[in-house]
C-alpha positions in Angstrom: 132.4 102.2 150.2 130.0 99.5 148.5 131.9 96.8 150.2 131.5 98.5 153.8 127.7 99.2 153.0 127.3 95.4 152.5 129.2 94.5 155.3 127.2 96.8 157.9 124.0 95.6 155.9 124.8 92.0 156.8 125.9 92.8 160.5 122.4 94.7 160.7 120.5 91.2 160.0 122.9 89.5 162.3 125.1 87.8 159.7 128.7 87.6 159.4 130.5 88.3 155.9 133.4 86.1 155.5 136.1 88.1 153.8 138.0 85.0 152.6 135.1 83.3 151.0 133.8 87.0 149.4 134.4 87.1 145.8 135.2 90.4 143.8 135.6 90.4 140.2 136.2 93.7 138.0 134.6 93.5 134.7 136.0 96.0 132.2 135.1 97.4 128.9 138.9 98.1 128.2 140.2 95.6 126.2 143.8 95.3 127.9 145.2 92.8 130.2 145.5 95.2 133.0 143.6 93.6 136.3 144.6 96.0 139.0 144.5 95.2 142.7 141.2 96.7 144.4 141.3 98.6 147.6 138.3 98.0 149.4 138.7 100.4 152.2 137.8 97.9 154.5 139.8 95.3 156.8 141.4 93.2 155.4 141.6 94.7 152.0 143.1 98.1 152.5 145.8 99.9 150.6 148.5 98.1 152.6 147.2 94.6 151.7 144.8 95.3 148.5 142.5 92.6 147.0 144.1 91.0 143.9 141.5 89.6 141.4 142.4 86.2 139.9 142.8 86.2 136.2 139.8 83.7 135.6 136.6 83.5 137.7 134.7 80.0 138.0 130.9 80.4 138.5 128.7 77.5 138.2 131.0 75.4 136.3 131.7 78.2 133.8 135.1 80.1 133.5 135.1 83.8 132.9 137.8 86.1 132.5 137.8 90.3 132.8 136.1 90.6 129.3 133.6 87.7 129.8 135.4 85.7 127.0 134.6 81.8 127.1 138.3 81.0 126.0 139.4 79.6 129.3 136.1 77.6 129.7 136.7 75.9 126.4 140.3 75.5 127.1 139.4 73.8 130.3 136.6 71.6 129.0 138.4 70.5 125.7 141.5 69.5 127.7 139.2 67.4 130.1 137.6 66.1 126.8 141.0 64.9 125.5 142.2 63.5 128.6 138.8 61.3 128.6 139.7 60.1 124.9 143.1 59.3 125.8 142.2 57.5 128.8 139.5 55.3 127.1 142.8 53.5 125.2 143.4 51.8 128.7 140.0 49.9 128.5 141.1 47.4 125.8 143.6 44.4 126.6 146.5 43.2 124.9 144.8 40.5 122.9 141.4 42.2 121.7 140.7 45.8 122.1 137.2 47.8 121.8 135.2 47.2 118.7 134.4 50.4 116.7 130.8 50.2 118.2 131.9 50.1 121.5 134.1 52.8 121.0 131.4 54.9 119.5 129.1 54.2 122.5 132.1 55.1 124.9 132.6 58.6 122.8 128.9 59.3 122.9 128.4 58.7 126.6 131.7 59.8 128.2 133.3 62.5 125.6 130.2 64.3 124.2 128.8 65.6 127.6 132.1 66.8 128.8 132.8 68.6 125.4 129.3 70.1 125.2 129.1 71.3 129.1 127.3 74.9 129.0 126.5 74.5 125.4 
């Protein structure tokens, strides 16, 4: 019902609500893993083809799940930081690698901003 009202409101203002670009996320107080499909009662999301929510929702670079936990956010950015650390090994050549001071500068300028994103 709410989706239909929102679509009608947009049409009254001369705007078109693109269904493929709209996002619906179901937040729940119940701590189970069930994330059922949603029947919006409006084409294309009817009972024959309901809207199936994704397990994670990305909004402004933050990842949320149905219980609004940051587990996926922390997992994503820590993996990205670890891959940055591993790629820093390529910067040294076969004769002489990076000095500890250079490694510290690289770590502080490349890894810490990635790790603390959203902190």
